[in-house]
C-alpha positions, 0 to 999 in steps of 0.5 A: 201763672207767669213768674215775675223777677224780683227788681234789682236792688242796690248792693246786690249783683244784678242778673247779667245779660249773659245769664238771661241770654243763657236762660232764654237760649236754654228754653229754645234748644231742641228738646232732644238735646237739652243741657248737660253739665257734669264735673267730678274731682278726686282731690286735685285730679279731675275725673270727669268734666262735661259742660262744667262751667255752664250755669245751669238750674240746680233745683234743690241742690241749691239747698247746699248753699244756704246750709253751708253758709249757715253752718259757717256763720252760725254753727250747728249749735245755733238756736233762736229764742221766741219770747212773750212779753206783757206790754200793758193790756197786750201780750206780745210775741217777739217772733224769731222765725223758729221753724221747729214747731211741728211734728217733725221736731216734737209737735207744735202743740207741745211747743205752744203749751210750754209757752202757755204754761209759763204765761199761766204760771205768772198769774196772768188770767185775763187780758183786755188787749190783743195777742200781738205777733211782732215780726221784728226783723222778719219783714218784707215779702214772705216768698221770692217774687218769682214764686208762682201762685201755683207753687206758693199755694201748696205745702211744698212752696209755702211762704215763710213767716216770723211765727209759724206752726206745722210748716205753714201748711194744713193737710186736707182730703178732697173727695167728690160730692154725692152729685154732679154739679154739687160742691166737692167735699173738703175735710181736714186731716188734722184735728182743729186745722179748720178752726183757724182757717176760712175755706172758701170751697168752690170745688165742683163735683164733675162728671165721670167723663173727666176721670183723671182730668180734674183740677184743683187750684188753691188761692190763699188770700194774703194777710187773711185766714182765707183759702179759696179752693176751686176746680173740678173733681170727677165723681168717679175719682177716689179721695185725694190728700194734699198739703195746702199753704196757709194764707198768713202763717203768723196769723195761723200760728197766733190763733194756735197760740191763743188756743193753747193759752186759753187751755191754760186759762189765759184769755183775751178781749182783743184779737190776734194781730200782726204788728211791728213794734208791739212794745216790751214790758215784763218777760213772761215766757220764752222758748228756745228752738232746736239747734240748727244741726237738727234742720240739716237732715230734713233740708238735705235728705228730705229736701224740705223747701220751707225749712230751707227758706226759714233757715235763710231768714234765721241766717239774715237775722243773726248776721245782719239783724235783717230777716228779709230773704233778700238780705239772706241771699246777699249773705250767701252770695258773699259767703260763696265768693269771699269765703269759698272762693267761687267766682261771682259769675259762676252763679245767680241765686233767687231763693234758698230752696231751689224752687226758682228757675232763676237760680243758676250755678255751674257744676264746677262751683257746686263741686268746689263748695262741697270739697271746701265744706268737707274740710270745715269743722262742721263738714262731717255734719253737712256730709252726714245729713246728705241722703244715703242710697235708698234714703230720703229723696234717693228712695226713688232712685236706682241704687248709687254706689255704697258710700255715696252721700248726695243731694238731689234736685228735681224741677219739671225739666231739670234733674240734678245730683251732687254729692260725695263718694268715699273712696274704697281704696283710700285717699280723698273722696270723689266729689261730683255734681251733674245737672240735666236741664230741659230734657223731656225724658221720663224721670226714671231714665234721667235718674238712671243716666246720672246714677250710671255716670256716678257708678262709672266714675266710682269704678274709674277712681277705684281702679286708679286708687293707690294700693 
């Protein structure tokens, strides 16, 4: 599906004609040439520069922007609190866009049970009303308008929501059925996942002649509990595991909370509904999130897209009491310009995760951000959350020089690497950013090219270091 740009908004810098021309020109360049932009600096000395002022697609290097802006505005100890109120016959959840109700942070079941236990301790047993999920400031689109359906349907591109469990995704296994032409088999990999979902299985078992040429397409039906799966799964193929994005994260989380409440003896006559302004009354439960600092390594080392987008919502809500993604992007843009000192024409931002091909930034601007960030009180937290060689997203890369901390970025024809390399001879570290765009080479070759560049810069700076 063709991506669609978000309409320009008052108060936000429009995508300039120059940026659009660059993007169009990039797609028409001969594939063998591609685009390259690199910049490396040690202190005030430029070690290498090549296309440093080209605005290129950063891919997941863009996660550095929302992380740095959040640390600047909120600090690593920032937390959010989800509250449950009894309002008449309803139980109202004042959602806080807490992304930590997942296995990565101790388990969604544990978080939900803590809330349910507090409600039960208040002596609440049965309510004749609804379980209301109030999104509060977290309104508007759950994902950028440019996010393709082919991405937003799977776990790596899952949409945000005011209330969420398990990264708004479910793990499934797809296998061929017993006969060609019959339905394929779809099984949940986590207990209970399908209890809150409707899986409309239109996957067909295909003949062995389609071996390795099958297809899987997921279509969430927004505002519902339904996911449509369609495609062809060859009968000769082994089973395949993948993460599906849920159609409505707040409904999915609300269903899970209702189940946790029922286990504690709290039941409802009504439904789980998402409704703004659910009302307030008696505070019956609250749950504080993990600190923002706990999100840094999953976002920067493991490059978790959904967490980066959820962090953008938290930033927007905390700074402006407006938890829309667009408000968050405006905050990040103003941070880059007014706080870090990056020129407005050096970047265009479209999302927090880097999935959008409409993100553009110069390698020089990335280096300026990293060099500025490392001098901040929270700088060691950001640098420490970057991947080490062989760790996180760097696990599939050739070995970088010891002492490197870096963020990778990968899209279909884009590969990026930015980070900090501590000096072995004393003095300031090497701060670098390199972006390769519209290159059809195999990814291993591109990774080797970037690692070789960083290694060469490391050797050059080591030789030049004071003794």
